[in-house]
C-alpha positions, -999 to 999 in steps of 0.1 A, spaced: 427 -855 -141 394 -837 -142 385 -815 -112 360 -830 -88 325 -816 -85 320 -789 -59 301 -813 -36 331 -836 -37 358 -810 -31 381 -817 -1 369 -807 33 397 -781 38 380 -758 12 348 -757 33 368 -750 65 386 -721 48 353 -705 38 340 -708 73 371 -691 86 366 -662 62 330 -658 73 340 -658 109 367 -632 103 342 -609 85 317 -611 113 344 -601 138 354 -571 117 318 -559 115 315 -558 152 344 -533 156 332 -496 160 338 -473 130 350 -437 137 336 -411 113 347 -375 108 325 -349 126 301 -330 104 288 -296 115 256 -281 99 248 -244 105 225 -218 90 212 -183 95 175 -177 97 163 -153 69 149 -120 82 114 -107 70 131 -81 49 154 -107 32 124 -130 26 105 -101 10 134 -93 -12 136 -129 -24 99 -129 -31 100 -98 -52 129 -112 -72 102 -135 -88 86 -104 -104 98 -98 -139 100 -61 -134 112 -32 -113 107 -35 -75 121 -20 -43 123 -32 -7 130 -5 19 144 -17 52 132 7 79 161 -4 102 184 16 78 160 45 73 156 49 111 193 57 113 183 92 102 152 114 104 119 97 98 94 126 96 72 111 69 70 88 39 92 111 19 121 99 41 110 63 36 110 65 -2 140 89 -6 167 76 -30 145 48 -43 150 45 -81 119 53 -101 101 69 -72 95 106 -66 84 115 -31 84 152 -21 69 168 10 54 203 8 64 209 44 38 187 60 28 150 58 9 154 25 37 139 5 34 138 -33 43 104 -45 48 98 -82 61 66 -99 71 70 -135 51 102 -138 19 88 -123 -3 114 -106 21 141 -117 -8 166 -120 -20 161 -84 -8 187 -59 7 177 -25 -15 176 5 -45 162 -13 -57 126 -17 -29 110 -37 -34 96 -73 -15 73 -95 -3 48 -69 -21 20 -52 -13 20 -14 -16 -10 8 -12 -16 45 0 -52 53 -12 -64 19 -47 -49 24 -60 -19 4 -58 17 18 -65 34 -15 -102 40 -22 -122 53 -51 -113 88 -41 -76 83 -39 -53 78 -9 -53 98 23 -20 102 39 -25 106 77 -23 69 85 11 64 68 32 69 99 66 55 90 78 46 125 50 20 126 64 -1 98 93 -26 94 96 -23 56 80 -9 25 76 -29 -8 74 -9 -40 62 -26 -72 66 0 -99 41 3 -128 22 -28 -139 44 -49 -116 18 -44 -89 -4 -69 -107 -5 -95 -80 -15 -69 -54 -47 -60 -73 -33 -26 -82 -54 -2 -102 -29 26 -108 -4 36 -135 23 40 -110 20 6 -94 17 -4 -57 34 5 -24 28 -19 5 37 -6 40 43 -36 63 36 -30 100 58 -42 128 46 -73 147 58 -90 178 83 -110 157 100 -79 143 97 -52 171 118 -49 202 102 -53 236 106 -16 243 116 12 220 118 49 228 126 74 201 128 112 201 136 133 171 142 170 169 153 194 142 150 228 127 118 249 123 104 235 156 104 198 144 98 173 172 87 137 172 82 112 200 75 75 197 71 47 222 66 11 210 66 -24 222 63 -59 206 67 -94 220 59 -130 213 40 -148 240 36 -184 231 11 -186 202 3 -149 206 22 -119 196 15 -82 198 27 -48 187 17 -14 201 30 21 192 21 56 203 35 85 182 31 123 182 48 151 163 49 188 158 66 213 134 64 250 130 72 247 93 96 265 70 70 290 58 48 313 79 14 297 86 28 262 80 27 246 115 14 210 119 9 184 145 -3 148 147 -8 120 171 -18 84 167 -17 48 177 -10 15 159 -16 -20 172 -19 -55 160 -24 -89 176 -16 -122 160 -26 -157 171 -13 -190 157 -43 -214 160 -21 -243 148 9 -248 126 -11 -242 94 -36 -215 105 -29 -180 118 -48 -147 121 -39 -111 128 -60 -81 138 -49 -45 130 -57 -11 143 -45 23 132 -59 56 144 -45 91 139 -54 128 140 -35 156 122 -38 194 120 -20 214 93 -19 251 85 -17 257 47 7 285 37 -3 284 0 17 289 -32 42 317 -38 51 336 -69 86 332 -84 96 366 -71 85 356 -36 104 324 -38 136 343 -47 132 371 -22 110 359 7 106 321 5 94 318 40 64 340 35 28 326 33 4 335 5 -16 366 16 -49 350 8 -41 319 29 -34 342 59 -66 361 53 -88 330 54 -66 311 80 -63 282 56 -59 248 72 -64 211 65 -73 188 94 -79 151 97 -99 150 129 -96 112 134 -90 85 108 -94 48 117 -83 16 99 -94 -17 113 -84 -50 95 -80 -87 98 -58 -110 77 -60 -148 81 -36 -173 65 -43 -210 60 -15 -232 47 -36 -259 32 -6 -282 25 30 -279 17 22 -264 -18 -9 -243 -14 -19 -213 7 -51 -193 11 -50 -157 25 -82 -138 33 -84 -101 44 -110 -76 54 -105 -39 62 -127 -9 73 -114 26 67 -130 58 80 -113 91 70 -130 125 77 -115 158 67 -121 194 75 -105 218 50 -103 256 43 -75 258 18 -83 284 -9 -109 308 -23 -129 305 -54 -122 329 -83 -149 353 -71 -131 356 -38 -155 336 -17 -141 311 8 -157 277 16 -152 252 44 -153 216 30 -160 188 54 -160 152 41 -168 120 59 -156 91 38 -158 54 48 -150 23 28 -147 -15 32 -122 -37 14 -120 -75 10 -92 -96 -4 -88 -133 -11 -56 -149 -26 -49 -185 -34 -14 -197 -43 -3 -232 -53 29 -247 -65 24 -275 -90 36 -289 -123 23 -278 -157 33 -296 -189 58 -314 -167 74 -282 -157 76 -265 -123 48 -239 -120 32 -216 -95 -3 -202 -99 -20 -173 -80 -57 -165 -81 -67 -133 -64 -98 -111 -57 -99 -76 -43 -127 -52 -39 -130 -18 -22 -164 0 -19 -175 33 -3 -202 30 23 -234 49 18 -225 71 48 -198 88 27 -210 124 23 -195 159 19 -207 194 24 -195 230 18 -203 259 41 -193 295 38 -161 299 58 -164 336 59 -194 359 50 -198 357 13 -217 376 -14 -231 358 -45 -241 378 -76 -269 360 -95 -273 363 -133 -304 384 -127 -311 405 -96 -292 421 -68 -262 404 -50 -271 383 -20 -250 380 12 -247 348 32 -233 347 68 -204 324 77 -215 289 83 -243 289 57 -246 255 40 -239 261 3 -237 226 -11 -239 190 -1 -229 161 -23 -220 124 -24 -189 108 -40 -193 70 -40 -175 42 -59 -162 7 -59 -132 -11 -75 -132 -49 -80 -103 -69 -95 -102 -106 -102 -67 -117 -114 -49 -149 -122 -12 -152 -127 12 -181 -134 50 -186 -133 64 -214 -154 100 -226 -153 108 -232 -189 144 -242 -182 165 -240 -151 167 -203 -141 144 -192 -169 108 -183 -159 78 -173 -180 53 -150 -161 17 -145 -175 -15 -131 -161 -49 -116 -168 -70 -93 -146 -107 -86 -150 -116 -52 -136 -150 -36 -127 -153 0 -115 -183 20 -105 -186 57 -98 -217 75 -84 -218 112 -78 -246 136 -70 -253 170 -55 -279 165 -28 -282 201 -17 -296 222 -32 -318 192 -41 -318 182 -77 -323 150 -97 -291 152 -117 -270 121 -109 -240 105 -126 -237 67 -122 -212 49 -143 -200 13 -144 -172 0 -166 -155 -33 -173 -119 -35 -184 -90 -59 -185 -52 -60 -179 -31 -88 -195 5 -94 -186 34 -115 -199 71 -115 -190 104 -134 -188 131 -134 -161 164 -152 -162 187 -156 -132 221 -152 -149 239 -157 -115 230 -152 -79 236 -114 -82 224 -107 -117 188 -111 -131 176 -103 -166 139 -95 -170 113 -79 -192 75 -78 -195 47 -64 -216 17 -53 -194 -14 -32 -194 -24 -9 -165 -58 6 -158 -65 35 -136 -102 46 -132 -111 82 -124 -116 94 -88 -153 99 -80 -147 135 -70 -131 143 -103 -163 135 -122 -185 162 -107 -178 198 -98 -199 229 -98 -199 263 -83 -220 269 -51 -254 283 -57 -263 319 -64 -294 334 -50 -318 309 -66 -355 316 -66 -362 286 -87 -346 251 -90 -308 256 -94 -291 246 -126 -274 212 -126 -237 212 -118 -212 210 -145 -198 175 -149 -173 155 -169 -176 118 -173 -142 103 -166 -131 71 -183 -106 45 -171 -72 53 -183 -54 23 -200 -17 22 -202 7 -2 -219 42 -6 -206 70 -29 -217 104 -39 -204 98 -25 -169 
């Protein structure tokens, strides 16, 4: 017998289906007990975040955690950069630390404006066309230092063969509410610091006062300094924040001078006789750095950061005598202004994960930057023709101007070729200008040079495992000459006519190619 159609099946089949449905509904109403699940995490510190960011650079970098450095002496940046691979930082007994990365600036003596390394404070330029003064680099004011060796300072707008060093100041987010610190050591070394930082709603602040003194290892090597650092941040909304910075510091250093090999072996604590005779010193009577940095998170994938900084750094120097035995007092009054603008966006390129950065950085001396030389002691000048002429101490012997500007426009890209394999590329367009002139005795001789240059970059990095990264790059670095190195001339003799023009040498930008670094 053939089965009946579904519509004609016996009624007990329908009743059975309804019973099943009714049972299922009752089962759904019963509560279901799930196993507990606990989610936890640790917030990444600013130092850890910086370390992760620098891992994206296909080259050699360092991050210095000041919490570790402060477990010992923190007299100067030589203590900050000590034991960092690829970095030479040596103090001559005062704050004028000589920093050299891969041989950069190796011919520059300690105590002078540093060469070969581009120095930043909180991502904003401190280095100017005349080099880098050292008095504002108080290490107790910073939470970390980031070192990008060689051409790896590309994204910071670096114009230096040695790369970039960025000193990051404490904020209310990284500093304790109150910190007192006192250091003491041999040769009369003492250092005092009081600091405070706090977050107050959308505001945060950091304030620090520091002073130091040392008698020095050599005779005539004492030094002292005092200064203040402060910054105030304000979060306007979840996507826009701004921060204002202030640094001010004064230093005074006696200069003991260089010793002969025999003196170093038998009397290393002596001072050079001539430095004692002229009472050599190097003072920074009051350097100021004012800055602002504003960050706008446009969306989840793009950020725009703008910065502006003003830097005023006068000096008063009596360090050595000229070959004829005359001694001069050099007073310089430098000022410059820097501006930065950096845009970063994460996106896809050719269907691959990509990140692009476009940046602009410029630093320019203000017209008020001037220098002058006076006779520190009574001097005698013997002209080519005629009798010697004596000048009393304080006589203005020469006045001059050292002006310049550096502008860098750079674009860089990171492209993820395969998981954990990234291609880094970039190109920087560079414009430098140097203008130098002796303004007293008055003359018409003036050196004004402008140059254009470029710095390409390409590299690869591969994350072999969480602890091992392979990287390499081929890059070009450009370091322009300092303005003061392009003009030098002896102070005038007893001129009866227009003085001869000073000797000069036109410096050119120094290109450098580096690979695998």
